[in-house]
Biotite code that builds the C-alpha atoms (Angstrom):
import biotite.structure as struc

atoms = struc.array([
    struc.Atom([18.040, -18.737, 19.261], chain_id="A", res_id=1, res_name="MET", atom_name="CA", element="C"),
    struc.Atom([21.116, -19.196, 17.316], chain_id="A", res_id=2, res_name="LYS", atom_name="CA", element="C"),
    struc.Atom([23.786, -16.979, 17.379], chain_id="A", res_id=3, res_name="LYS", atom_name="CA", element="C"),
    struc.Atom([23.985, -16.297, 13.169], chain_id="A", res_id=4, res_name="SER", atom_name="CA", element="C"),
    struc.Atom([19.795, -15.791, 13.687], chain_id="A", res_id=5, res_name="LYS", atom_name="CA", element="C"),
    struc.Atom([20.309, -13.302, 16.353], chain_id="A", res_id=6, res_name="LEU", atom_name="CA", element="C"),
    struc.Atom([22.726, -11.338, 13.952], chain_id="A", res_id=7, res_name="LYS", atom_name="CA", element="C"),
    struc.Atom([20.314, -11.427, 11.590], chain_id="A", res_id=8, res_name="VAL", atom_name="CA", element="C"),
    struc.Atom([17.633, -9.864, 13.387], chain_id="A", res_id=9, res_name="ASN", atom_name="CA", element="C"),
    struc.Atom([20.038, -7.343, 15.142], chain_id="A", res_id=10, res_name="GLU", atom_name="CA", element="C"),
    struc.Atom([20.773, -5.871, 11.431], chain_id="A", res_id=11, res_name="LYS", atom_name="CA", element="C"),
    struc.Atom([17.353, -5.885, 10.519], chain_id="A", res_id=12, res_name="ARG", atom_name="CA", element="C"),
    struc.Atom([16.355, -3.785, 13.570], chain_id="A", res_id=13, res_name="LEU", atom_name="CA", element="C"),
    struc.Atom([19.269, -1.765, 12.923], chain_id="A", res_id=14, res_name="SER", atom_name="CA", element="C"),
    struc.Atom([18.146, -0.852, 9.671], chain_id="A", res_id=15, res_name="VAL", atom_name="CA", element="C"),
    struc.Atom([14.617, -0.263, 10.986], chain_id="A", res_id=16, res_name="ARG", atom_name="CA", element="C"),
    struc.Atom([15.666, 2.200, 13.434], chain_id="A", res_id=17, res_name="VAL", atom_name="CA", element="C"),
    struc.Atom([18.219, 3.991, 11.027], chain_id="A", res_id=18, res_name="GLY", atom_name="CA", element="C"),
    struc.Atom([15.276, 4.549, 8.470], chain_id="A", res_id=19, res_name="LYS", atom_name="CA", element="C"),
    struc.Atom([13.163, 5.933, 11.600], chain_id="A", res_id=20, res_name="GLU", atom_name="CA", element="C"),
    struc.Atom([15.929, 8.274, 12.811], chain_id="A", res_id=21, res_name="LEU", atom_name="CA", element="C"),
    struc.Atom([16.040, 9.725, 8.973], chain_id="A", res_id=22, res_name="LYS", atom_name="CA", element="C"),
    struc.Atom([12.656, 10.412, 8.818], chain_id="A", res_id=23, res_name="LYS", atom_name="CA", element="C"),
    struc.Atom([12.661, 12.077, 12.380], chain_id="A", res_id=24, res_name="LEU", atom_name="CA", element="C"),
    struc.Atom([15.748, 14.033, 11.022], chain_id="A", res_id=25, res_name="ARG", atom_name="CA", element="C"),
    struc.Atom([14.071, 14.808, 8.328], chain_id="A", res_id=26, res_name="ALA", atom_name="CA", element="C"),
    struc.Atom([10.574, 16.459, 9.624], chain_id="A", res_id=27, res_name="THR", atom_name="CA", element="C"),
    struc.Atom([12.772, 18.195, 12.406], chain_id="A", res_id=28, res_name="SER", atom_name="CA", element="C"),
    struc.Atom([14.362, 19.833, 9.207], chain_id="A", res_id=29, res_name="GLU", atom_name="CA", element="C"),
    struc.Atom([17.985, 18.963, 10.774], chain_id="A", res_id=30, res_name="LEU", atom_name="CA", element="C"),
    struc.Atom([21.158, 18.098, 8.514], chain_id="A", res_id=31, res_name="THR", atom_name="CA", element="C"),
    struc.Atom([23.107, 15.057, 9.633], chain_id="A", res_id=32, res_name="GLN", atom_name="CA", element="C"),
    struc.Atom([25.681, 17.829, 11.230], chain_id="A", res_id=33, res_name="LYS", atom_name="CA", element="C"),
    struc.Atom([23.057, 19.883, 13.015], chain_id="A", res_id=34, res_name="SER", atom_name="CA", element="C"),
    struc.Atom([21.689, 16.927, 14.830], chain_id="A", res_id=35, res_name="LEU", atom_name="CA", element="C"),
    struc.Atom([25.192, 15.925, 16.084], chain_id="A", res_id=36, res_name="ALA", atom_name="CA", element="C"),
    struc.Atom([25.678, 19.382, 17.416], chain_id="A", res_id=37, res_name="LEU", atom_name="CA", element="C"),
    struc.Atom([22.583, 19.284, 19.409], chain_id="A", res_id=38, res_name="LEU", atom_name="CA", element="C"),
    struc.Atom([23.516, 15.636, 20.780], chain_id="A", res_id=39, res_name="ILE", atom_name="CA", element="C"),
    struc.Atom([26.894, 16.289, 20.867], chain_id="A", res_id=40, res_name="ASP", atom_name="CA", element="C"),
    struc.Atom([28.357, 13.437, 18.915], chain_id="A", res_id=41, res_name="THR", atom_name="CA", element="C"),
    struc.Atom([30.059, 13.261, 15.338], chain_id="A", res_id=42, res_name="HIS", atom_name="CA", element="C"),
    struc.Atom([27.975, 13.647, 11.832], chain_id="A", res_id=43, res_name="SER", atom_name="CA", element="C"),
    struc.Atom([29.438, 10.227, 11.320], chain_id="A", res_id=44, res_name="THR", atom_name="CA", element="C"),
    struc.Atom([27.595, 8.400, 13.826], chain_id="A", res_id=45, res_name="ALA", atom_name="CA", element="C"),
    struc.Atom([24.592, 9.930, 12.710], chain_id="A", res_id=46, res_name="ILE", atom_name="CA", element="C"),
    struc.Atom([25.174, 8.744, 8.963], chain_id="A", res_id=47, res_name="THR", atom_name="CA", element="C"),
    struc.Atom([26.417, 4.882, 10.840], chain_id="A", res_id=48, res_name="ARG", atom_name="CA", element="C"),
    struc.Atom([22.955, 4.830, 12.264], chain_id="A", res_id=49, res_name="ALA", atom_name="CA", element="C"),
    struc.Atom([20.945, 6.084, 9.571], chain_id="A", res_id=50, res_name="GLU", atom_name="CA", element="C"),
    struc.Atom([22.733, 3.452, 7.344], chain_id="A", res_id=51, res_name="GLY", atom_name="CA", element="C"),
    struc.Atom([21.754, 0.836, 9.606], chain_id="A", res_id=52, res_name="GLY", atom_name="CA", element="C"),
    struc.Atom([25.652, 0.081, 9.870], chain_id="A", res_id=53, res_name="LYS", atom_name="CA", element="C"),
    struc.Atom([25.072, -0.435, 14.215], chain_id="A", res_id=54, res_name="TYR", atom_name="CA", element="C"),
    struc.Atom([22.428, -0.383, 16.422], chain_id="A", res_id=55, res_name="LEU", atom_name="CA", element="C"),
    struc.Atom([21.870, 2.751, 18.662], chain_id="A", res_id=56, res_name="PRO", atom_name="CA", element="C"),
    struc.Atom([21.479, 2.542, 22.870], chain_id="A", res_id=57, res_name="SER", atom_name="CA", element="C"),
    struc.Atom([18.371, 3.301, 24.042], chain_id="A", res_id=58, res_name="LEU", atom_name="CA", element="C"),
    struc.Atom([20.046, 6.325, 25.979], chain_id="A", res_id=59, res_name="ARG", atom_name="CA", element="C"),
    struc.Atom([21.306, 7.681, 22.624], chain_id="A", res_id=60, res_name="TRP", atom_name="CA", element="C"),
    struc.Atom([17.992, 7.586, 21.124], chain_id="A", res_id=61, res_name="LEU", atom_name="CA", element="C"),
    struc.Atom([16.201, 9.085, 24.018], chain_id="A", res_id=62, res_name="GLN", atom_name="CA", element="C"),
    struc.Atom([18.556, 11.967, 23.741], chain_id="A", res_id=63, res_name="LYS", atom_name="CA", element="C"),
    struc.Atom([17.577, 12.253, 19.797], chain_id="A", res_id=64, res_name="ILE", atom_name="CA", element="C"),
    struc.Atom([14.157, 12.160, 21.123], chain_id="A", res_id=65, res_name="ALA", atom_name="CA", element="C"),
    struc.Atom([14.511, 14.983, 23.429], chain_id="A", res_id=66, res_name="TRP", atom_name="CA", element="C"),
    struc.Atom([16.484, 17.350, 21.885], chain_id="A", res_id=67, res_name="ASN", atom_name="CA", element="C"),
    struc.Atom([14.112, 17.220, 18.832], chain_id="A", res_id=68, res_name="THR", atom_name="CA", element="C"),
    struc.Atom([10.990, 17.207, 21.118], chain_id="A", res_id=69, res_name="ARG", atom_name="CA", element="C"),
    struc.Atom([9.571, 13.904, 20.404], chain_id="A", res_id=70, res_name="HIS", atom_name="CA", element="C"),
    struc.Atom([8.946, 11.087, 22.646], chain_id="A", res_id=71, res_name="LYS", atom_name="CA", element="C"),
    struc.Atom([10.651, 7.491, 21.924], chain_id="A", res_id=72, res_name="LEU", atom_name="CA", element="C"),
    struc.Atom([8.167, 4.843, 22.164], chain_id="A", res_id=73, res_name="VAL", atom_name="CA", element="C"),
    struc.Atom([9.238, 1.057, 22.435], chain_id="A", res_id=74, res_name="ILE", atom_name="CA", element="C"),
    struc.Atom([6.399, -1.548, 22.009], chain_id="A", res_id=75, res_name="LYS", atom_name="CA", element="C"),
    struc.Atom([6.211, -5.253, 21.762], chain_id="A", res_id=76, res_name="PHE", atom_name="CA", element="C"),
    struc.Atom([4.487, -6.908, 19.073], chain_id="A", res_id=77, res_name="GLU", atom_name="CA", element="C"),
    struc.Atom([3.755, -10.987, 18.684], chain_id="A", res_id=78, res_name="LYS", atom_name="CA", element="C"),
    struc.Atom([5.388, -12.558, 15.884], chain_id="A", res_id=79, res_name="ASN", atom_name="CA", element="C"),
    struc.Atom([3.261, -13.441, 12.866], chain_id="A", res_id=80, res_name="LYS", atom_name="CA", element="C"),
])
């Protein structure tokens, strides 16, 4: 895969993860600040992740899942 195509796919993934994170936070009735306090980070990190500005690590996502009493699910799907 070409480097530029990889960057495009990474950006799409960042946006999808951000949307899921925002949904999780909303259903958990947490503000960005309160979620940040739960996982010992800054609220700006939550803002950037929700906005798709960067792709969080699996460890960071697992920390969020655990602290909000959710499980992190990762799956592979065949390309259409």
